[in-house]
C-alpha positions in Angstrom: -134.7 187.6 214.5 -132.7 185.8 211.8 -132.8 187.5 208.4 -134.7 185.3 206.1 -136.2 187.6 203.5 -134.2 188.3 200.4 -134.5 192.1 200.2 -133.7 193.9 197.0 -130.5 195.9 197.6 -132.1 199.0 195.9 -134.6 199.0 198.7 -131.8 198.8 201.3 -130.0 201.8 199.8 -133.2 203.9 199.7 -133.6 204.0 195.9 -137.3 203.0 196.1 -138.2 206.1 198.1 -140.4 208.8 196.6 -138.2 211.6 195.3 -140.0 214.2 197.3 -138.8 212.6 200.6 -135.3 212.5 199.3 -135.4 216.1 198.3 -137.0 217.2 201.6 -134.2 215.5 203.5 -131.6 217.3 201.4 -133.3 220.6 201.9 -133.3 220.2 205.6 -129.6 219.2 205.5 -128.8 222.4 203.6 -130.7 224.3 206.3 -128.7 222.6 209.0 -131.8 220.8 210.3 -132.2 217.1 211.3 -135.1 217.0 213.7 -136.0 214.0 215.9 -139.4 212.8 214.6 -142.0 210.2 215.4 -143.8 208.6 212.4 -146.9 206.5 212.8 -148.1 204.2 210.1 -151.9 204.1 210.3 -154.4 202.0 208.4 -157.4 203.6 206.6 -159.3 200.2 206.6 -159.5 197.0 208.6 -157.2 194.2 207.7 -154.6 191.6 208.8 -151.1 192.7 209.4 -148.2 191.1 207.6 -144.7 192.4 206.9 -143.0 192.3 210.3 -139.9 190.4 209.2 -139.2 192.5 206.2 -139.7 195.7 208.0 -137.4 194.5 210.8 -134.7 193.7 208.3 -135.0 197.0 206.5 -134.9 199.0 209.7 -132.0 197.1 211.1 -129.9 198.2 208.0 -130.3 201.9 208.6 -131.4 202.6 212.1 -128.7 203.3 214.7 -128.9 201.1 217.7 -129.6 204.1 219.9 -133.0 204.3 218.3 -134.0 200.6 218.2 -135.9 200.8 221.5 -138.1 203.3 219.8 -139.7 201.1 217.2 -143.1 199.6 218.0 -145.2 197.3 215.7 -148.1 194.8 215.5 -147.3 191.2 215.0 -147.9 189.2 211.8 -151.4 187.9 211.8 -152.8 190.6 214.1 -156.2 191.9 212.9 -156.3 195.7 213.0 -159.1 198.2 212.7 -159.6 201.3 210.6 -157.5 204.2 212.1 -155.3 201.9 214.2 -151.6 202.6 214.5 -149.7 199.6 213.0 -146.1 200.8 213.3 -144.4 203.7 215.2 -140.8 204.8 214.7 -138.9 207.5 216.6 -135.6 208.6 215.1 -134.0 211.5 213.2 -135.7 212.5 210.0 -132.5 212.1 207.9 -132.3 208.4 209.1 -135.8 207.4 208.2 -136.6 209.6 205.1 -135.3 207.3 202.4 -137.3 204.3 203.8 -140.7 205.6 204.7 -142.0 204.7 201.2 -140.6 201.1 201.3 -142.0 200.4 204.8 -145.4 201.8 203.9 -145.4 199.6 200.7 -144.4 196.5 202.6 -147.3 196.9 205.0 -149.8 197.9 202.3 -149.1 195.0 199.9 -148.3 192.2 202.5 -151.3 193.1 204.7 -153.5 193.2 201.5 -152.5 189.6 200.7 -153.0 188.5 204.3 -156.4 190.2 204.3 -157.4 188.5 201.1 -156.5 185.1 202.6 -158.6 185.8 205.7 -161.6 186.8 203.6 -161.4 183.3 201.9 -160.8 181.6 205.2 -163.9 183.3 206.8 -166.1 182.2 203.9 -164.8 178.6 204.0 -166.2 177.9 207.5 -163.3 175.7 208.6 -162.3 174.1 205.3 -158.6 174.7 204.8 -157.6 177.3 202.3 -154.5 176.9 200.1 -153.0 179.7 198.1 -152.1 178.8 194.5 -151.5 182.5 193.5 -147.8 182.2 192.5 -148.5 182.4 188.7 -150.4 185.7 189.1 -147.8 188.0 190.6 -144.3 189.2 189.7 -141.7 186.5 190.7 -139.9 189.0 192.9 -142.8 189.0 195.3 -144.0 185.4 195.1 -142.4 184.4 198.3 -143.7 187.4 200.3 -147.2 187.0 198.8 -147.4 183.3 199.8 -145.9 184.0 203.2 -148.5 186.8 203.8 -151.3 184.5 202.8 -150.3 182.1 205.6 -150.4 185.0 208.1 -153.9 185.6 207.0 -154.9 182.0 207.8 -154.2 180.0 204.7 -153.0 176.5 205.6 -150.6 176.1 202.6 -149.1 177.7 199.5 -147.7 176.4 196.3 -144.4 178.2 195.8 -141.2 176.7 197.1 -140.0 180.0 198.4 -143.2 181.0 200.1 -143.4 177.6 201.8 -139.8 177.9 203.0 -140.4 181.3 204.5 -143.4 179.9 206.3 -141.6 176.7 207.4 -144.1 174.6 205.5 -144.0 172.0 202.8 -145.2 173.4 199.4 -148.6 172.2 198.3 -149.3 170.5 195.0 -148.2 167.0 194.0 -149.5 166.9 190.4 -149.4 169.7 187.8 -151.9 169.6 185.0 -149.0 169.3 182.5 -148.4 165.7 183.7 -151.9 164.7 182.6 -151.7 166.6 179.3 -148.3 165.2 178.4 -149.2 161.6 179.2 -152.7 162.0 177.8 -154.5 159.9 180.3 -155.3 160.5 184.0 -154.7 156.9 185.0 -151.2 157.0 183.5 -150.6 160.3 185.2 -151.7 158.8 188.5 -149.5 155.8 188.1 -146.5 158.0 187.4 -147.3 160.1 190.5 -147.7 157.1 192.7 -144.5 155.3 191.5 -142.2 158.2 190.8 -143.3 161.1 193.0 -141.7 162.0 196.3 -142.6 159.1 198.6 -143.3 161.2 201.7 -145.8 163.4 200.0 -149.5 162.6 200.1 -150.7 161.5 196.6 -153.4 163.7 195.3 -154.5 163.2 191.7 -155.9 166.0 189.6 -159.1 165.2 187.7 -161.3 167.1 185.2 -158.4 168.3 183.1 -159.0 166.0 180.1 -162.3 164.2 180.9 -165.4 164.0 182.9 -164.7 164.4 186.6 -166.9 161.6 187.9 -165.6 159.1 185.3 -162.0 160.0 186.0 -162.5 159.8 189.7 -163.9 156.3 189.4 -161.0 155.2 187.2 -158.3 156.6 189.5 -159.6 155.2 192.8 -160.3 151.8 191.4 -156.7 151.6 190.1 -155.1 153.3 193.1 -157.3 152.8 196.1 -154.7 154.0 198.6 -154.2 157.5 197.2 -154.9 160.4 199.7 -157.4 162.2 197.5 -158.5 163.8 194.2 -158.3 167.4 193.2 -161.0 168.7 190.9 -159.6 171.1 188.4 -162.4 171.7 185.9 -161.0 174.2 183.3 -162.6 177.7 183.2 -163.3 177.0 179.5 -165.7 174.2 180.8 -167.3 176.3 183.4 -164.8 176.1 186.2 -165.4 174.6 189.6 -169.1 174.1 190.4 -170.6 172.7 193.6 -172.8 170.4 191.7 -169.8 168.7 190.1 -168.2 168.4 193.5 -171.2 166.8 195.0 -171.6 164.4 192.1 -168.0 163.2 192.5 -168.3 162.9 196.2 -171.5 160.8 196.0 -170.0 158.6 193.3 -167.0 157.9 195.5 -169.2 157.1 198.4 -171.3 154.6 196.3 -168.0 152.9 195.3 -167.0 152.6 199.0 -164.3 155.2 198.9 -165.7 157.3 201.7 -162.3 158.3 203.0 -160.9 159.5 199.7 -160.5 163.2 200.2 -161.7 165.8 197.7 -160.1 169.2 197.1 -160.8 171.9 194.5 -158.7 174.5 192.8 -159.7 177.3 190.6 -160.5 181.0 190.1 -162.4 181.0 193.4 -163.2 184.0 195.7 -165.1 184.5 199.0 -168.5 184.7 197.2 -168.0 181.5 195.2 -166.7 179.7 198.3 -169.9 180.7 200.1 -171.9 179.1 197.2 -170.0 175.9 197.7 -170.6 176.0 201.4 -174.3 176.3 200.8 -174.3 173.3 198.5 -172.4 171.4 201.2 -175.0 172.3 203.8 -177.7 171.0 201.5 -175.8 167.8 201.0 -175.2 167.3 204.8 -178.9 168.0 205.5 -179.9 165.3 203.0 -177.4 162.8 204.6 -178.8 163.6 208.1 -182.3 163.1 206.8 -181.5 159.8 205.2 -179.8 158.6 208.4 -182.8 159.5 210.5 -185.0 157.4 208.2 -182.6 154.4 208.6 -180.4 154.5 211.6 -179.0 151.0 210.9 -177.5 152.2 207.6 -173.8 152.3 208.4 -172.9 154.0 205.2 -175.1 156.9 206.1 -173.8 156.9 209.6 -170.2 157.2 208.4 -171.2 160.2 206.3 -172.5 162.3 209.3 -170.6 165.5 210.0 -168.3 165.0 206.9 -167.2 167.9 204.7 -168.0 167.8 201.0 -164.5 169.1 200.3 -161.3 168.9 202.4 -159.4 171.8 200.9 -160.0 174.8 198.7 -157.2 176.1 196.4 -157.4 179.8 195.4 -155.8 180.7 192.1 -156.0 184.5 191.8 -158.1 186.2 194.6 -155.4 186.3 197.3 -152.5 187.1 194.9 -154.5 189.9 193.2 -156.2 191.3 196.3 -155.7 195.1 196.3 -153.2 196.5 198.7 -154.6 198.1 201.9 -154.6 201.9 202.2 -151.9 202.7 204.7 -150.7 206.2 205.6 -147.4 207.4 207.2 -147.7 210.5 209.3 -145.4 212.8 211.2 -146.8 213.1 214.7 -143.9 214.5 216.7 -141.1 216.9 215.8 -138.4 217.5 218.4 -140.9 216.6 221.1 -143.7 218.8 219.9 -147.0 217.3 218.7 -147.7 217.9 215.0 -150.1 216.7 212.4 -151.3 217.7 208.9 -155.0 218.6 208.5 -157.3 215.8 209.3 -155.0 214.2 211.8 -154.8 214.6 215.6 -151.5 216.1 216.6 -149.2 213.9 218.7 -149.0 210.1 219.0 -152.2 208.1 219.2 -153.1 205.5 221.8 -151.7 202.2 220.6 -151.6 199.7 223.4 -151.4 196.7 221.1 -148.0 197.6 219.7 -145.0 195.6 220.8 -141.3 196.7 220.8 -139.8 195.4 217.5 -137.1 192.8 217.7 -134.0 193.0 215.5 -131.6 190.2 214.5 -128.5 192.3 214.6 
């Protein structure tokens, strides 16, 4: 596996470890002890695994090749259950001690972001989820956060680094600043269409300065070939609401722009996504009812089985989703089963683990 994650060198030299682990290693060294140990990383809750690439790179820097056949792990995107073994490492304690903390943290944070993405994906019932969480985390972890959201099922992310790590094109063709600086959504749309990257789909943001329906009408009438509109109602004006989305969709349909896609972006979460899905179901039910009343109405026919929204952008929920509770446990010492209170001594059954691959 080619190294693609930019790891902090302080992590690679073991400076992010807990001091107690460093001191334990030093005490054992003074005692002339360096036992062979098996450490299992076990989840205390269900989630989606992410962090394989980073863990592989960290381990490849400190683990002698003689032990590399003794590292077993889930794959990115795997769904694990409470109590399941996520990662197992067998080596000497002195080798692993300075990196247990970092490995545990990678799994905890990355899997938390992946799990947050899956929660949104599950609520969206097939509507693509896009992660716009980059402004809400420290820049040192933006790429990993976005990458992890893709492992959890998000179809896109906004940061350049996160998209690069995921082999995707970053999402987002128009920032609200373009509309604010130019002072008019039509002027902003014209600038996007004429000056933006030609290969990118043109999606114009509406609701930043004016009424969403009125701005939608102006934009599509002036630029009928654009891919879609993204509703970005400010939080100060109530944020994204399903009723506004439905109003814009119906206005576009009345104008004949049935194929103009709609997306939304805002401070959404699984619950608010479910609310939008319920509004969509009501909208689809009314369309089906109208079609049954007049089967010759081609406009109604074209509306059958359509989605009210073609993409949902998540501002904070994924980025700010709490880390998963992951524990690292000594399970074997020099071939003898061990465990602290509350754990079963010896390695647990873990048939889904695969031998970890290393790039060097």
